[in-house]
DOTOR-48799 format. One line per field, with one value per residue: chain; x, y, z of N, C-alpha, C in turn; residue in one letter; residue number from 1. Coordinates in steps of 0.2 Angstrom, whole numbers, plus 2048, in hexadecimal, padded with zeros to 3 digits. Layout:
filum (A | ...)
n.c1 (X | ...)
n.c2 (Y | ...)
n.c3 (Z | ...)
ca.c1 (X | ...)
ca.c2 (Y | ...)
ca.c3 (Z | ...)
c.c1 (X | ...)
c.c2 (Y | ...)
c.c3 (Z | ...)
setor (A | ...)
pami (NUM | ...)
***
This chain:
filum (A | A | A | A | A | A | A | A | A | A | A | A | A | A | A | A | A | A | A | A | A | A | A | A | A | A | A | A | A | A | A | A | A | A | A | A | A | A | A | A | A | A | A | A | A | A | A | A | A | A | A | A | A | A | A | A | A | A | A | A | A | A | A | A | A | A | A | A | A | A | A | A | A | A | A | A | A | A | A | A | A | A | A | A | A | A | A | A | A | A | A | A | A | A | A | A | A | A | A | A | A | A | A | A | A | A | A | A | A | A | A | A | A | A | A | A | A | A | A | A | A | A | A | A | A | A | A | A | A | A | A | A | A | A | A | A | A | A | A | A | A | A | A | A | A | A | A | A | A | A | A | A)
n.c1 (AD7 | AE6 | AEC | AFA | B05 | B09 | AFF | AF4 | AF7 | AF7 | AEA | AE3 | AE8 | AE2 | AD5 | AD3 | AD8 | ACF | AC3 | AC6 | AC9 | ABC | AB7 | AB8 | AAC | AA6 | AAC | AA5 | A98 | A8A | A87 | A7B | A79 | A85 | A81 | A76 | A7A | A83 | A7A | A72 | A7C | A7B | A82 | A7E | A7A | A80 | A8E | A8D | A96 | AA3 | AB0 | AAD | AA7 | AB2 | ABC | AB6 | AB5 | AC2 | AC9 | AC2 | AC7 | AD4 | AD4 | AD0 | ADA | AE4 | ADF | AE0 | AEE | AF1 | AEC | AF5 | B00 | AFE | B00 | B0D | B13 | B20 | B29 | B25 | B26 | B2C | B25 | B18 | B1B | B1D | B10 | B09 | B0E | B0A | AFC | AFA | AFE | AF5 | AE9 | AEA | AEA | ADE | AD5 | AD8 | AD5 | AC7 | AC2 | AC5 | ABD | AB1 | AAA | A9F | A9E | A9E | AA4 | AB1 | AB6 | AB4 | ABC | ACA | AD0 | ACF | AD7 | AE3 | AE5 | AE4 | AF0 | AFA | AF7 | AFC | B09 | B0D | B0A | B13 | B1F | B1D | B1E | B2C | B32 | B2F | B34 | B42 | B44 | B42 | B4D | B57 | B55 | B57 | B65 | B6A | B67 | B6F | B7C | B7C | B7C | B88)
n.c2 (F76 | F76 | F76 | F6F | F77 | F6E | F63 | F6B | F6F | F62 | F5F | F6A | F67 | F5A | F5D | F66 | F5D | F53 | F59 | F5D | F51 | F4C | F51 | F47 | F41 | F4A | F47 | F3D | F42 | F44 | F4D | F55 | F56 | F5D | F69 | F6D | F70 | F7A | F84 | F86 | F8C | F98 | F9B | F9C | F95 | F84 | F81 | F77 | F69 | F5E | F61 | F69 | F61 | F58 | F61 | F65 | F59 | F55 | F5F | F5D | F50 | F53 | F5C | F52 | F49 | F52 | F54 | F48 | F47 | F51 | F4A | F40 | F47 | F4C | F42 | F42 | F4F | F55 | F4D | F4F | F5C | F65 | F63 | F67 | F74 | F79 | F76 | F7F | F8C | F8A | F8A | F97 | F9E | F99 | F9D | FAB | FAB | FA6 | FB0 | FBA | FB4 | FB2 | FBF | FC4 | FBC | FC0 | FB9 | FB5 | FBF | FB8 | FAC | FB0 | FB7 | FAE | FA3 | FA5 | FAE | FA6 | F9B | FA0 | FA5 | F98 | F92 | F9B | F99 | F8C | F8E | F96 | F8E | F84 | F8B | F8D | F80 | F7D | F87 | F83 | F76 | F7A | F80 | F76 | F6E | F76 | F77 | F6A | F68 | F71 | F6B | F60 | F65 | F69 | F5D | F58)
n.c3 (A2E | A27 | A17 | A0E | A02 | 9F8 | 9F9 | 9F6 | 9E9 | 9E2 | 9E4 | 9DD | 9D0 | 9CE | 9CF | 9C4 | 9BA | 9BA | 9B7 | 9AA | 9A4 | 9A2 | 996 | 98D | 98B | 982 | 976 | 971 | 96D | 963 | 954 | 954 | 962 | 966 | 95F | 966 | 972 | 96F | 96A | 976 | 97E | 979 | 96D | 960 | 950 | 94E | 944 | 934 | 92E | 92B | 930 | 93B | 945 | 946 | 94B | 957 | 95E | 95E | 966 | 972 | 975 | 977 | 982 | 98B | 98B | 990 | 99D | 9A3 | 9A3 | 9AC | 9B8 | 9B9 | 9BB | 9C7 | 9D0 | 9D5 | 9D9 | 9DB | 9D4 | 9C7 | 9C5 | 9BB | 9B0 | 9B4 | 9B7 | 9A9 | 9A4 | 9AB | 9A7 | 99A | 99B | 9A0 | 994 | 98B | 990 | 98F | 981 | 97E | 982 | 979 | 96D | 96F | 971 | 964 | 95C | 961 | 96B | 978 | 987 | 993 | 990 | 98B | 996 | 9A0 | 99D | 998 | 9A2 | 9AE | 9AA | 9A9 | 9B7 | 9BD | 9B8 | 9BD | 9CB | 9CC | 9CA | 9D5 | 9E0 | 9DD | 9DF | 9ED | 9F2 | 9EE | 9F6 | A03 | A02 | A01 | A0D | A16 | A12 | A16 | A24 | A27 | A24 | A2D | A39 | A37 | A37 | A45 | A4B | A48)
ca.c1 (ADC | AEA | AEF | B01 | B05 | B0A | AF9 | AEF | AF9 | AF5 | AE2 | AE1 | AEA | ADE | ACE | AD3 | AD9 | AC9 | ABE | AC8 | AC8 | AB5 | AB6 | AB8 | AA5 | AA4 | AAE | AA0 | A92 | A88 | A87 | A75 | A7A | A89 | A7E | A71 | A7E | A86 | A75 | A71 | A81 | A7A | A88 | A7B | A79 | A86 | A8F | A8D | A9C | AA7 | AB6 | AAB | AA7 | AB9 | AC0 | AB3 | AB7 | ACA | ACA | AC0 | ACB | ADA | AD3 | ACF | AE1 | AE8 | ADC | AE3 | AF5 | AF1 | AEB | AFB | B05 | AFC | B02 | B13 | B15 | B27 | B2D | B22 | B26 | B2E | B1F | B13 | B1D | B1C | B09 | B06 | B0F | B06 | AF6 | AFA | AFE | AEF | AE3 | AEA | AE9 | AD7 | AD2 | AD9 | AD1 | AC0 | AC1 | AC5 | AB7 | AAA | AA8 | A9B | AA2 | A9E | AA9 | AB7 | AB9 | AB4 | AC1 | AD1 | AD3 | ACF | ADC | AE9 | AE5 | AE6 | AF8 | AFD | AF7 | B00 | B10 | B0D | B0A | B1A | B24 | B1D | B21 | B33 | B35 | B2E | B39 | B48 | B44 | B43 | B54 | B5C | B54 | B5B | B6C | B6C | B67 | B75 | B82 | B7C | B7E | B8F)
ca.c2 (F71 | F79 | F71 | F70 | F79 | F68 | F60 | F6F | F6E | F5C | F60 | F6E | F63 | F55 | F60 | F68 | F58 | F4F | F5D | F5D | F4A | F4C | F53 | F41 | F40 | F4E | F44 | F38 | F45 | F45 | F54 | F58 | F57 | F63 | F6F | F6F | F73 | F80 | F89 | F87 | F90 | F9F | F9C | F9C | F8E | F80 | F80 | F71 | F67 | F59 | F64 | F6C | F5B | F56 | F66 | F65 | F53 | F55 | F63 | F5A | F4B | F56 | F5E | F4C | F47 | F57 | F53 | F41 | F49 | F54 | F45 | F3C | F4C | F4D | F3C | F43 | F56 | F56 | F49 | F52 | F64 | F69 | F63 | F6B | F7B | F7A | F76 | F85 | F91 | F89 | F8C | F9E | FA0 | F97 | FA1 | FB1 | FAA | FA5 | FB7 | FBE | FB1 | FB3 | FC6 | FC5 | FB9 | FC3 | FB4 | FB8 | FC1 | FB3 | FA7 | FB3 | FB9 | FA8 | F9E | FA7 | FB0 | FA0 | F96 | FA4 | FA4 | F91 | F91 | F9F | F96 | F86 | F90 | F98 | F88 | F80 | F8F | F8C | F7A | F7E | F8B | F7F | F71 | F7D | F82 | F70 | F6C | F7B | F75 | F63 | F6A | F75 | F66 | F5B | F68 | F69 | F56 | F56)
ca.c3 (A2B | A22 | A11 | A0C | 9FB | 9F4 | 9F9 | 9F2 | 9E2 | 9E0 | 9E4 | 9D7 | 9CA | 9CE | 9CD | 9BD | 9B5 | 9BA | 9B3 | 9A3 | 9A1 | 9A1 | 98F | 989 | 989 | 97C | 970 | 96E | 96C | 95C | 951 | 956 | 969 | 966 | 95D | 96B | 978 | 96C | 96A | 97D | 981 | 976 | 968 | 95A | 94D | 94D | 93D | 931 | 92A | 92F | 934 | 941 | 949 | 947 | 950 | 95E | 961 | 960 | 96C | 978 | 977 | 979 | 989 | 98F | 98C | 995 | 9A4 | 9A5 | 9A4 | 9B3 | 9BD | 9B9 | 9BE | 9CE | 9D4 | 9D8 | 9D6 | 9DB | 9CE | 9C1 | 9C6 | 9B5 | 9AB | 9B7 | 9B5 | 9A2 | 9A3 | 9AE | 9A2 | 994 | 99D | 9A0 | 98D | 988 | 993 | 98C | 97A | 97E | 983 | 973 | 968 | 971 | 96F | 95D | 959 | 963 | 96F | 97D | 98C | 998 | 98E | 98B | 99D | 9A5 | 99C | 998 | 9A9 | 9B2 | 9A8 | 9AB | 9BE | 9BE | 9B7 | 9C2 | 9D2 | 9CC | 9CB | 9DB | 9E4 | 9DC | 9E3 | 9F4 | 9F3 | 9EE | 9FB | A09 | A02 | A02 | A14 | A19 | A11 | A1A | A2B | A28 | A23 | A33 | A3E | A36 | A3A | A4C | A4D | A47)
c.c1 (ADF | AED | AF5 | B00 | B05 | B03 | AF4 | AF1 | AF6 | AED | AE0 | AE3 | AE4 | AD7 | ACE | AD4 | AD3 | AC4 | AC0 | AC7 | AC0 | AB3 | AB6 | AB1 | AA3 | AA7 | AA9 | A99 | A90 | A88 | A81 | A76 | A7F | A86 | A79 | A75 | A81 | A80 | A72 | A75 | A80 | A7F | A85 | A7B | A80 | A88 | A8F | A94 | AA0 | AAD | AB3 | AAA | AAE | ABD | ABD | AB5 | ABE | ACC | AC8 | AC4 | AD2 | ADA | AD3 | AD6 | AE5 | AE5 | AE0 | AEB | AF5 | AF0 | AF1 | B00 | B04 | AFE | B08 | B16 | B1C | B2B | B2B | B22 | B28 | B28 | B19 | B14 | B1B | B14 | B06 | B07 | B0B | AFF | AF5 | AFA | AF7 | AE9 | AE4 | AE8 | AE1 | AD3 | AD3 | AD5 | ACA | ABE | AC0 | ABF | AB0 | AA7 | AA4 | AA0 | AA3 | AA3 | AB0 | ABA | AB8 | AB9 | AC8 | AD4 | AD4 | AD5 | AE3 | AEA | AE7 | AEE | AFC | AFD | AFB | B07 | B12 | B0E | B11 | B1F | B24 | B1F | B29 | B36 | B34 | B33 | B40 | B49 | B45 | B4A | B58 | B5B | B58 | B62 | B6E | B6C | B6D | B7B | B82 | B7E | B85 | B94)
c.c2 (F75 | F74 | F73 | F73 | F73 | F64 | F64 | F6F | F68 | F5C | F64 | F6A | F5D | F57 | F62 | F62 | F54 | F53 | F5D | F56 | F49 | F4D | F4D | F40 | F44 | F4B | F40 | F3B | F45 | F4C | F58 | F5A | F5D | F69 | F71 | F72 | F7A | F86 | F8A | F8C | F97 | FA0 | F9C | F95 | F8B | F7F | F78 | F6F | F62 | F5C | F67 | F66 | F59 | F5A | F65 | F5F | F52 | F59 | F60 | F54 | F4E | F58 | F58 | F49 | F4B | F55 | F4D | F43 | F4C | F4F | F41 | F41 | F4D | F48 | F3E | F4A | F58 | F53 | F4C | F5A | F68 | F69 | F67 | F72 | F7D | F7A | F7C | F8B | F90 | F8B | F94 | FA1 | F9F | F9B | FA8 | FB1 | FA9 | FAC | FBA | FBB | FB2 | FBA | FC7 | FC1 | FBB | FBE | FB8 | FB9 | FBC | FAE | FAA | FB4 | FB3 | FA3 | FA0 | FA9 | FAA | F9C | F9A | FA4 | F9D | F90 | F95 | F9C | F90 | F88 | F93 | F93 | F84 | F84 | F8E | F85 | F7A | F81 | F86 | F79 | F74 | F7E | F7B | F6D | F70 | F78 | F6E | F64 | F6D | F6F | F61 | F5E | F68 | F62 | F55 | F5A)
c.c3 (A26 | A1D | A0F | A05 | 9F6 | 9F4 | 9F5 | 9EB | 9DF | 9DF | 9DE | 9D0 | 9C9 | 9CC | 9C6 | 9B8 | 9B5 | 9B6 | 9AB | 9A0 | 99F | 99A | 98B | 987 | 983 | 976 | 96D | 96D | 965 | 95A | 954 | 95E | 96A | 964 | 962 | 970 | 975 | 96C | 971 | 980 | 97E | 970 | 961 | 957 | 94D | 946 | 93A | 92E | 92F | 933 | 93B | 947 | 94B | 94C | 957 | 962 | 963 | 965 | 972 | 97A | 979 | 980 | 98D | 991 | 991 | 99C | 9A7 | 9A7 | 9AB | 9B9 | 9BE | 9BD | 9C6 | 9D3 | 9D8 | 9D5 | 9D7 | 9D5 | 9C7 | 9C1 | 9BF | 9B0 | 9AE | 9B6 | 9AE | 9A1 | 9A6 | 9AA | 99C | 995 | 99D | 998 | 98A | 98A | 990 | 984 | 979 | 97E | 97C | 96E | 969 | 96F | 967 | 959 | 95C | 968 | 975 | 983 | 992 | 996 | 98E | 992 | 9A2 | 9A3 | 99C | 99F | 9AE | 9B0 | 9AA | 9B3 | 9C0 | 9BD | 9BC | 9C9 | 9D2 | 9CD | 9D2 | 9E0 | 9E3 | 9E0 | 9EA | 9F6 | 9F3 | 9F3 | A02 | A08 | A03 | A0A | A18 | A18 | A15 | A21 | A2C | A28 | A2A | A39 | A3D | A38 | A41 | A4F | A4D | A4B)
setor (X | X | X | X | X | X | X | X | X | X | X | X | X | X | X | X | X | X | X | X | X | X | X | X | X | X | X | X | X | X | X | X | X | X | X | X | X | X | X | X | X | X | X | X | X | X | X | X | X | X | X | X | X | X | X | X | X | X | X | X | X | X | X | X | X | X | X | X | X | X | X | X | X | X | X | X | X | X | X | X | X | X | X | X | X | X | X | X | X | X | X | X | X | X | X | X | X | X | X | X | X | X | X | X | X | X | X | X | X | X | X | X | X | X | X | X | X | X | X | X | X | X | X | X | X | X | X | X | X | X | X | X | X | X | X | X | X | X | X | X | X | X | X | X | X | X | X | X | X | X | X | X)
pami (1 | 2 | 3 | 4 | 5 | 6 | 7 | 8 | 9 | 10 | 11 | 12 | 13 | 14 | 15 | 16 | 17 | 18 | 19 | 20 | 21 | 22 | 23 | 24 | 25 | 26 | 27 | 28 | 29 | 30 | 31 | 32 | 33 | 34 | 35 | 36 | 37 | 38 | 39 | 40 | 41 | 42 | 43 | 44 | 45 | 46 | 47 | 48 | 49 | 50 | 51 | 52 | 53 | 54 | 55 | 56 | 57 | 58 | 59 | 60 | 61 | 62 | 63 | 64 | 65 | 66 | 67 | 68 | 69 | 70 | 71 | 72 | 73 | 74 | 75 | 76 | 77 | 78 | 79 | 80 | 81 | 82 | 83 | 84 | 85 | 86 | 87 | 88 | 89 | 90 | 91 | 92 | 93 | 94 | 95 | 96 | 97 | 98 | 99 | 100 | 101 | 102 | 103 | 104 | 105 | 106 | 107 | 108 | 109 | 110 | 111 | 112 | 113 | 114 | 115 | 116 | 117 | 118 | 119 | 120 | 121 | 122 | 123 | 124 | 125 | 126 | 127 | 128 | 129 | 130 | 131 | 132 | 133 | 134 | 135 | 136 | 137 | 138 | 139 | 140 | 141 | 142 | 143 | 144 | 145 | 146 | 147 | 148 | 149 | 150 | 151 | 152)
***
């Protein structure tokens, strides 16, 4: 079963959006729960301080909001094409920035090379699928115009 570029784009946006929306659960984690996850990931001791909890929860909420946005955009990829394009370029830039930041901070390799390149590839895939949709839409338009001329 061959999937159209439009359907594949919708599916990718829905999967990514759903995954990102799950970050809402992290907003409600207690400090000791965040610390346990942090240590389990091999990131050392979780810092104390209200700003740490604030930043962790705020970033989780931001990811959740972005995930919901992707779910909304997936409902009509043609109507929201310009926003989807912006989000794809933003993803590519964010992925590159994540790699630089992770390297500067000495983040574990699994985190650096598992996050940044994935985000870059995600953005590139979105742009590629949009191009395929626009190409197929253009071809359909040309075919319709050719058929119209033949009828006249």
